[in-house]
C-alpha positions in Angstrom: -20.7 14.5 15.0 -19.4 11.8 12.7 -19.3 8.8 15.0 -22.6 7.0 15.8 -22.3 4.1 18.2 -24.2 0.8 18.0 -26.0 1.7 21.2 -27.2 5.0 19.7 -28.3 3.3 16.5 -30.2 0.6 18.4 -32.2 3.2 20.3 -33.1 5.3 17.2 -36.4 4.9 15.4 -36.5 4.0 11.7 -37.2 7.6 10.6 -34.4 8.9 12.8 -32.0 6.4 11.3 -32.8 7.3 7.8 -32.5 11.0 8.6 -29.1 10.5 10.2 -28.0 8.4 7.2 -28.8 11.3 4.9 -26.9 13.7 7.2 -23.8 11.5 7.3 -23.9 11.0 3.5 -24.0 14.8 3.0 -21.1 15.2 5.4 -19.1 12.5 3.5 -19.9 14.4 0.3 -18.4 17.6 1.8 -15.3 15.7 3.0 -14.8 14.2 -0.5 -15.1 17.6 -2.1 -12.6 19.1 0.3 -10.2 16.2 -0.5 -10.7 16.6 -4.2 -9.9 20.3 -4.1 -6.5 19.4 -2.6 -7.0 21.2 0.7 -5.7 19.9 3.9 -8.6 18.4 5.8 -9.2 19.7 9.3 -9.6 16.1 10.7 -8.1 13.2 8.8 -10.0 10.7 11.0 -13.4 12.1 9.9 -13.3 10.1 6.6 -12.9 6.8 8.4 -15.4 7.6 11.2 -18.0 8.9 8.8 -17.8 6.0 6.4 -17.9 3.5 9.2 -21.0 5.2 10.7 -22.7 5.1 7.4 -21.9 1.4 7.1 -23.1 0.7 10.6 -26.5 2.5 10.0 -27.0 0.7 6.6 -26.3 -2.7 8.3 -28.9 -2.0 11.1 -31.4 -0.9 8.5 -30.9 -4.1 6.5 -31.3 -6.2 9.6 -34.5 -4.4 10.6 -35.9 -5.0 7.1 -35.6 -8.8 7.5 
């Protein structure tokens, strides 16, 4: 699951958020590797959804740190 909504993020604990961030970053790494090899990706929208979810989680982590 690449999409993580703001509602889901708000209900997650700090540890769960950090674990989900690592999971999404690994998924993004796999998508980039697939793209670099020149293969046709199974889901073109996965790049956008994954990168936005990563940004959403990083934003919430930064706000909680303040």
